[in-house]
N, C-alpha and C positions, 0 to 999 in steps of 0.2 A: 655796256655794263663793265665797270672796272673789275679786273680779275683780283681776287683776294690776295694771292701771294705777291703780286706786283705791288699792291698797296702796302702790304706789310714790309717788304724790303725797302720801299721808298721811305716809309715812316722810320725804319731802323737807321737810316742814314742821317736823320735829323736829331739834334740835341733837344730841341723844344718838345715838350710833352704833347701827345696827341691822343684823342679818343676816336676809335673806329666803331661806329654804331651800325649794326647790321639788322635788317629785318628779313625774316623768312615767312612763308605762307602761314605757318602755325607757331611761330616763336620769334624771339628777339635775342640778339647777342651783342656783346661789347668787348673790345680788345683795347687795353690801355698800354701805350708805348711811351717810354721815357728813357733818356740817356742811352739810346741804341739798344734797348732791351724791352721785351714785353714784360710789364710789371704786374699785370692782372688781366683777368678775363672773366666774363659772365655769360651764361646762357640760361634762358627760361622759356618754357612752353607749358601747356596744360598739364603735362605729366611729370615734369622734372625741373629742378633748378640747380644748376651746376656752377662751380667756381673754378678759376685758375686753369690748371692743365687739363682737367676733364672738360671744362667749358671750351677751351681752345681746340681740343681734339674734335669735339662734336661740331663746332663751327666749321672747321676745315673739312670734315666729312660731308657736311651739307652745303659746301660752297657753291655747287652748281644750282642750288635752289634759292640762292640769295635774290631777293626782290629789290632791295634798296640798301645802299651803303653810304653813310655820311662820315666824312673825316673832319673833325673839328679840333682846334687847339684846346688843351686843358687849361682851365682858368686857375686851378690850384694844384699844388703838389698832391700826389696820391700815395697812400701807404702801400709799400711794395709787398705784394703777397705772392709773387712768383718771379723767377728770373730766367728769361728765355731769349737768347741771342740768335744770331744767324744760324749757327751750327745746330742749336737746339730745335729751331723751327724746321730746318731741313730734315732733321732726324724724324720729327713727328710726321711731317708730310710723307716721308719715305715709308715709315711704319704703317700708316693707314692707306698707302697707295692710292691717293686721291686722283691720280692721273697717270696713265701710261707714259705720257710725254714728259712727266716731271721726275721719273725715276732716274737718279743720277748714277753714273759710273763713279768709281773712286776718284778718277782724275777730274770729272766735272765738279764734284764736291770740293776737292782740293783747290781748284782754281777759284771757285766762288768764295770759299772761306778765307782765302788770302786777302780778299778785298775788305775784310772786316778788321784787318790788323792796323795798328797805329805805326808800325815800323815799315821801312822801305827795303825792297829786296830785288836781286836778280835771281830769277828762277831758271835753273838749267834743267833742260828736259832731254832725255835720251831715248831713242827708239832704234829698232833694227836697221832702218834705212835713213834715219835723219837725226840731226841734233838741233835743238832749239833753245832760245832764251827769251824770257819775258822780263821786262823791266817794270816793277811795281813801285809807284810813287804817289803818295797822298791818296791812297785807296783807289787809284786808277792804274790800269796798264797803259804805259806811255811810250813803249818802244818794244820791238821784237826782232829776233834773228832766227832764220831757218836755213839749215844747210842740208841739201839732199845728197846723201852719200853715193847714190847711184849715178846721178848726172854730174856730181861735183859742182853744183851751182848753189849759190847763196842769195837769199833775198832778205830785206830788212823792212821795218815799218809795218804798216797795216797789212801788206801782202803776206809778210811773214806770220803775222798774228793769225790771219785766215788759214794759212797752211797748217799751223800748229793745231788750230781748232779742228780742221778737217781730219787730221791724223792723230788726234788725241788718244784714241783707243789703242794705238800702237806704242804709246809711251810706256817704257819699262822701269825707268828710274827718274828721280827728281833730286835736285840739290838746291838749297837756298843759300845765297851769298849776300850779306848785308851791303846796301848801297851807302857809301860814306859821303859822296859828293852829290850835289843836285844834278840829276841827269837831264840831257836835252829832251824836251817833250815833242815826240813825233806825231802822236795822236793821243786821244783820251778815250779809254774804254772803261766805263763804270759797271757797277753790279747789274743794272737792268739790261744794258747792252749785251753783256756777257751771258746773262741768263737767257735772253732771247736767241742769241747765237747758238747756244748749246741745245736749245729746244727746236731749232730749225731742222727739218727733215731733208 
């Protein structure tokens, strides 16, 4: 079974409009995505019929009961009745606490939200025992630097990225520096890879 939040975040990376049709044991729902935003949602069962934010909230609350999910391209433009991007979705997921594994610390949310930006950055991260940098280009993390103040050793690339993720709860401050030139791409880490990395125990 496809996991709802993974499908949502993948759909949000596309410009093409999509419809996510969902069936529950006693109801049906639909989420409409266009231009990297949720632009509408519907939910209906025997007792209620909801639209937009209320519909989206109940769909996410019931996500563990999903029996079937179809993702189809929309054939015609849809009237925009709500506007919910990555940050909005994460806020709703956090509010209703759909999963203990998905509760994000501030740094998890910070790192994920950066991947929705259209601009490119070097993110400088500082902790008590390390300094790190992440290079963000075209909505992917493409390079990293990690310096251990205790051992006085530095690593780069994917190894540095892993060390930053492992030590993220110790990060005390962040700084964003615009990237003016095209950086060398050492690796590519997109939203779904980062989401899964943050959720690993």
